[in-house]
C-alpha positions as CSV (number, residue, x, y, z in Angstrom):
1,X,0.0,0.0,0.0
2,X,1.2,3.5,-0.6
3,X,0.2,7.2,-0.4
4,X,-1.6,8.1,2.8
5,X,-1.8,4.5,4.0
6,X,-1.1,4.1,7.7
7,X,-0.8,0.3,8.0
8,X,1.2,0.1,11.2
9,X,-0.2,3.1,13.0
10,X,3.2,4.9,13.0
11,X,2.4,7.3,10.2
12,X,4.8,5.8,7.6
13,X,3.7,4.7,4.2
14,X,4.4,1.0,3.6
15,X,3.6,-1.1,0.4
16,X,2.5,-4.7,0.3
17,X,4.9,-7.1,-1.3
18,X,4.0,-10.6,-2.7
19,X,6.2,-13.6,-1.7
20,X,6.1,-17.4,-1.1
21,X,5.9,-16.6,2.6
22,X,3.8,-13.5,3.3
23,X,5.4,-12.7,6.7
24,X,6.8,-9.2,6.5
25,X,10.1,-9.0,8.5
26,X,12.3,-6.1,7.3
27,X,11.6,-2.7,5.7
28,X,14.8,-1.6,4.0
29,X,13.5,1.9,3.1
30,X,12.1,1.0,-0.3
31,X,10.7,-2.5,-0.1
32,X,9.8,-5.2,2.5
33,X,12.1,-8.2,2.7
34,X,9.9,-11.2,3.2
35,X,10.8,-14.3,5.3
36,X,12.2,-16.3,2.4
37,X,14.7,-13.6,1.7
38,X,13.3,-12.3,-1.6
39,X,12.9,-8.7,-2.3
40,X,10.2,-7.7,-4.7
41,X,8.7,-4.4,-6.0
42,X,5.6,-3.3,-4.1
43,X,2.1,-4.0,-5.4
44,X,0.6,-0.5,-6.1
45,X,-2.8,-0.3,-4.6
46,X,-4.8,3.0,-4.5
47,X,-5.2,4.8,-1.2
48,X,-7.2,2.9,1.4
49,X,-7.1,5.6,4.1
50,X,-7.8,9.2,3.3
51,X,-9.4,12.2,5.0
52,X,-11.7,12.7,2.0
53,X,-13.5,9.5,1.1
54,X,-14.5,10.9,-2.4
55,X,-10.8,10.7,-3.3
56,X,-10.6,7.0,-2.6
57,X,-10.6,4.9,-5.8
58,X,-10.9,1.5,-4.1
59,X,-11.7,-0.2,-0.8
60,X,-9.7,-3.1,0.5
61,X,-11.8,-6.0,1.8
62,X,-12.0,-9.7,1.8
63,X,-14.4,-12.1,0.1
64,X,-16.6,-14.4,2.2
65,X,-13.9,-17.0,1.8
66,X,-11.3,-14.7,3.4
67,X,-9.5,-13.8,0.1
68,X,-8.1,-10.3,0.0
69,X,-9.7,-8.2,-2.7
70,X,-10.4,-4.7,-3.7
71,X,-13.8,-3.1,-4.4
72,X,-14.2,0.0,-6.6
73,X,-15.4,3.0,-4.7
74,X,-18.7,4.1,-6.3
75,X,-19.8,6.6,-3.7
76,X,-21.3,9.7,-5.3
77,X,-22.7,7.9,-8.3
78,X,-26.3,6.9,-8.9
79,X,-28.2,4.4,-11.1
80,X,-31.4,6.0,-12.6
81,X,-34.1,3.5,-13.2
82,X,-37.4,3.3,-15.1
83,X,-39.6,0.4,-13.9
84,X,-42.8,-0.4,-15.8
85,X,-45.4,-3.1,-14.9
86,X,-47.2,-5.2,-17.4
87,X,-50.4,-3.9,-19.1
88,X,-53.8,-5.5,-18.4
89,X,-55.7,-7.4,-21.1
90,X,-59.0,-6.1,-22.5
91,X,-62.2,-7.9,-21.4
92,X,-63.8,-10.6,-23.5
93,X,-65.6,-8.9,-26.4
94,X,-66.3,-11.8,-28.8
95,X,-70.0,-11.5,-27.9
96,X,-70.3,-7.7,-27.7
97,X,-68.7,-4.8,-25.9
98,X,-65.9,-4.8,-23.3
99,X,-63.5,-2.5,-21.5
100,X,-59.8,-1.8,-22.4
101,X,-56.9,-2.9,-20.2
102,X,-55.3,-0.6,-17.7
103,X,-51.7,0.5,-18.2
104,X,-48.8,-0.8,-16.0
105,X,-47.3,1.3,-13.3
106,X,-44.4,3.6,-14.2
107,X,-41.8,4.4,-11.5
108,X,-38.6,6.3,-11.8
109,X,-36.0,7.3,-9.3
110,X,-32.3,6.5,-8.4
111,X,-30.3,3.8,-6.6
112,X,-27.3,5.2,-4.8
113,X,-24.0,3.5,-5.7
114,X,-21.6,2.7,-2.9
115,X,-19.2,-0.2,-3.8
116,X,-18.8,-2.7,-6.5
117,X,-20.3,-6.2,-6.0
118,X,-23.9,-5.3,-5.3
119,X,-26.3,-7.5,-7.2
120,X,-29.5,-5.8,-8.5
121,X,-32.2,-8.3,-9.5
122,X,-34.7,-7.4,-12.1
123,X,-38.2,-9.0,-12.6
124,X,-40.2,-7.9,-15.6
125,X,-44.0,-8.2,-15.5
126,X,-45.7,-9.8,-18.5
127,X,-48.8,-8.5,-20.2
128,X,-52.2,-9.7,-18.8
129,X,-53.6,-12.9,-20.3
130,X,-56.5,-12.5,-22.7
131,X,-59.7,-14.1,-21.6
132,X,-61.2,-17.1,-23.4
133,X,-63.3,-16.1,-26.4
134,X,-67.1,-15.9,-25.7
135,X,-66.6,-16.2,-22.0
136,X,-67.6,-12.6,-21.2
137,X,-64.8,-12.6,-18.6
138,X,-62.6,-9.9,-17.3
139,X,-59.1,-9.6,-18.9
140,X,-56.1,-10.7,-16.9
141,X,-54.1,-8.2,-14.9
142,X,-50.5,-7.5,-16.0
143,X,-47.6,-8.8,-14.0
144,X,-45.6,-6.8,-11.5
145,X,-42.1,-5.5,-12.4
146,X,-39.6,-5.6,-9.5
147,X,-36.2,-4.2,-8.7
148,X,-34.6,-5.8,-5.6
149,X,-31.2,-5.6,-3.9
150,X,-30.2,-6.3,-0.4
151,X,-33.4,-6.0,1.6
152,X,-35.0,-3.4,-0.7
153,X,-37.8,-4.1,-3.2
154,X,-39.3,-1.6,-5.6
155,X,-42.5,-2.8,-7.2
156,X,-44.4,-1.4,-10.2
157,X,-47.8,-3.1,-10.3
158,X,-49.5,-4.5,-13.4
159,X,-52.5,-2.8,-14.9
160,X,-56.0,-4.1,-14.3
161,X,-57.9,-6.1,-16.9
162,X,-60.9,-4.7,-18.7
163,X,-64.4,-5.7,-17.9
164,X,-66.2,-8.2,-20.1
165,X,-69.5,-8.4,-21.9
166,X,-71.5,-10.2,-19.2
167,X,-71.3,-7.4,-17.8
168,X,-68.3,-7.2,-15.4
169,X,-66.5,-4.4,-13.7
170,X,-63.0,-3.4,-14.8
171,X,-60.3,-5.0,-12.5
172,X,-58.3,-2.9,-10.1
173,X,-54.6,-2.6,-10.8
174,X,-51.8,-0.1,-11.1
175,X,-54.2,1.6,-13.4
176,X,-57.8,0.3,-13.5
177,X,-59.3,-1.6,-16.4
178,X,-62.2,-0.1,-18.3
179,X,-65.7,-1.1,-17.2
180,X,-67.5,-3.7,-19.3
181,X,-71.0,-3.3,-20.7
182,X,-72.7,-1.2,-18.0
183,X,-70.3,-1.3,-15.0
184,X,-67.6,0.9,-13.6
185,X,-63.9,0.9,-14.4
186,X,-61.3,-0.5,-12.0
187,X,-59.5,1.7,-9.5
188,X,-55.8,2.5,-9.4
189,X,-53.0,1.9,-6.9
190,X,-50.2,3.8,-8.8
191,X,-51.8,5.2,-12.0
192,X,-55.3,6.2,-12.8
193,X,-58.8,4.7,-12.9
194,X,-60.5,3.2,-15.9
195,X,-63.7,4.8,-17.2
196,X,-67.1,3.1,-16.9
197,X,-68.9,1.1,-19.6
198,X,-72.7,1.5,-20.2
199,X,-75.4,2.4,-22.7
200,X,-75.6,5.6,-24.7
201,X,-78.5,7.7,-25.7
202,X,-79.0,5.5,-28.8
203,X,-79.1,2.3,-26.6
204,X,-75.7,1.2,-28.0
205,X,-73.6,-0.6,-25.5
206,X,-70.0,0.5,-24.9
207,X,-67.0,-0.4,-22.8
208,X,-64.8,2.0,-20.8
209,X,-61.2,2.9,-21.5
210,X,-58.4,1.5,-19.3
211,X,-56.6,4.0,-17.1
212,X,-53.1,5.0,-18.0
213,X,-50.1,5.7,-15.8
214,X,-50.5,9.4,-16.7
215,X,-54.2,10.0,-17.0
216,X,-57.5,8.2,-16.4
217,X,-59.6,6.5,-19.1
218,X,-61.9,8.8,-20.9
219,X,-65.7,8.8,-21.2
220,X,-67.7,7.6,-24.2
221,X,-67.7,9.8,-27.3
222,X,-69.6,10.2,-30.6
223,X,-68.4,10.5,-34.2
224,X,-71.1,13.0,-35.4
225,X,-72.9,10.4,-37.4
226,X,-74.9,8.8,-34.6
227,X,-72.2,6.3,-33.8
228,X,-70.8,5.7,-30.3
229,X,-67.1,5.3,-29.7
230,X,-65.9,3.4,-26.7
231,X,-64.1,5.0,-23.8
232,X,-60.6,6.0,-24.6
233,X,-57.5,4.7,-22.8
234,X,-55.5,7.0,-20.5
235,X,-52.2,8.4,-21.4
236,X,-48.9,6.9,-20.4
237,X,-46.0,8.7,-18.6
238,X,-43.2,10.1,-20.8
239,X,-39.5,9.4,-20.1
240,X,-36.3,10.2,-21.9
241,X,-34.1,7.8,-20.0
242,X,-33.0,6.1,-23.2
243,X,-32.3,9.5,-24.9
244,X,-35.6,9.4,-26.7
245,X,-38.9,10.7,-25.3
246,X,-41.3,7.7,-25.0
247,X,-44.6,7.2,-23.2
248,X,-45.0,4.1,-21.0
249,X,-48.0,2.5,-19.4
250,X,-50.8,3.7,-21.6
251,X,-54.4,2.4,-21.2
252,X,-56.3,0.5,-23.9
253,X,-59.5,1.8,-25.4
254,X,-62.9,0.2,-24.9
255,X,-65.3,-0.5,-27.8
256,X,-68.9,0.3,-28.7
257,X,-71.5,-1.8,-30.6
258,X,-73.6,0.2,-33.0
259,X,-76.0,-2.4,-34.3
260,X,-73.2,-4.7,-35.3
261,X,-70.8,-1.9,-36.3
262,X,-68.0,-1.6,-33.8
263,X,-65.8,1.4,-33.2
264,X,-62.7,1.3,-30.9
265,X,-60.1,3.8,-30.0
266,X,-56.5,2.6,-29.6
267,X,-55.8,4.1,-26.3
268,X,-53.9,7.0,-24.8
269,X,-50.5,8.5,-25.7
270,X,-47.9,5.7,-25.9
271,X,-50.4,2.9,-26.7
272,X,-48.5,-0.1,-27.9
273,X,-45.3,0.7,-26.0
274,X,-44.1,-1.1,-22.9
275,X,-46.8,-1.5,-20.2
276,X,-49.8,-0.7,-22.4
277,X,-53.2,-2.2,-21.6
278,X,-54.7,-3.8,-24.7
279,X,-57.6,-2.3,-26.6
280,X,-60.8,-4.2,-27.4
281,X,-63.0,-4.7,-30.4
282,X,-66.4,-6.3,-30.5
283,X,-66.9,-9.7,-32.1
284,X,-63.2,-10.3,-32.4
285,X,-60.4,-12.2,-30.7
286,X,-59.1,-11.0,-27.4
287,X,-55.7,-9.5,-27.1
288,X,-53.1,-9.8,-24.3
289,X,-51.7,-6.8,-22.6
290,X,-48.2,-5.5,-23.4
291,X,-45.3,-6.6,-21.2
292,X,-43.4,-4.2,-18.9
293,X,-39.8,-3.2,-18.9
294,X,-36.9,-2.2,-16.6
295,X,-34.4,0.4,-17.8
296,X,-31.2,1.3,-15.9
297,X,-29.1,4.3,-16.8
298,X,-25.6,4.0,-15.4
299,X,-22.8,6.7,-15.6
300,X,-20.2,5.3,-18.0
301,X,-17.4,5.6,-15.4
302,X,-19.3,3.4,-13.0
303,X,-20.5,0.8,-15.5
304,X,-19.2,-2.7,-14.5
305,X,-20.2,-4.6,-17.6
306,X,-21.6,-7.4,-15.5
307,X,-25.2,-8.1,-16.4
308,X,-27.6,-10.8,-17.6
309,X,-30.5,-10.8,-20.1
310,X,-30.3,-7.1,-21.0
311,X,-29.6,-5.1,-24.1
312,X,-27.0,-2.3,-24.0
313,X,-27.1,1.1,-25.6
314,X,-25.4,4.4,-25.0
315,X,-27.0,7.8,-24.1
316,X,-24.2,10.3,-24.0
317,X,-22.3,9.8,-20.8
318,X,-24.6,7.0,-19.6
319,X,-24.8,3.3,-20.4
320,X,-28.4,2.1,-20.8
321,X,-29.4,-1.5,-19.8
322,X,-32.9,-2.5,-21.0
323,X,-34.5,-5.6,-19.5
324,X,-37.6,-7.1,-21.2
325,X,-37.1,-10.3,-19.2
326,X,-35.8,-11.2,-15.8
327,X,-32.1,-10.4,-15.3
328,X,-29.4,-9.0,-13.1
329,X,-26.8,-6.2,-12.9
330,X,-23.8,-6.3,-10.6
331,X,-22.2,-3.0,-9.7
């Protein structure tokens, strides 16, 4: 060790020297002479003792097996994350109207970096499962996306499934699913509620729009020609973590049945991106919700290169890891 290292407590700066016998017996002013008589050049390690910890490049420690090792000092750096839950599926609409699926939750914040060797586990929520055709059932909720490390877990919940044609209420979720036929939309835990389904002034049935991470599902509307349009999906939340502004967690639109003619809106801003709830269309096959995503933005100087099941891109001075399936990153 060298620099401001104070190994013996005497204030002198002593290096560590390798040898067949590690016992340190003589300091000759430049090197240690080890017990077997060999004299070798010091192993240069960065400072391990300093009055300003921000100036320390590495920490000296041991592995669980007792092997001496060094860990890079990452104090002062942060990992920025975007965590999106899976979108909910629309309700069964093969026999009529149904509500759109709710968008997955969208969370963003930072994870403070301290030392290398921390394992960050990522779980990515899948899109909600579409109900069986002609069942009139509620769509499946999206799966939760999770970041976990040490004893900390960060959870972005999946969106609620849309109500079916029986009628059925939209499911609760991160954002609520749109109501089916004549019932209310689901309520939200992180995003916004789905809108209600019902009957319009022309006695046409319609489904509500799924709530989005950014705004609630919208009410029924009309096209000016006497036709009803199902409730619209809510907007997602925009993020530029990858370097491009993208909306995540949009809600799916409900549909309306105008004497056999169906009109559906796609959904809110960002529909079709990660975490979107699926839209519905009468007398058609049901559609699963869109899967979630976890995106980590790591300053280039702190990026370890140790990860599983992620794609890598660059955004200026940051390395971007995008997880669409379960994986890990080790600092």
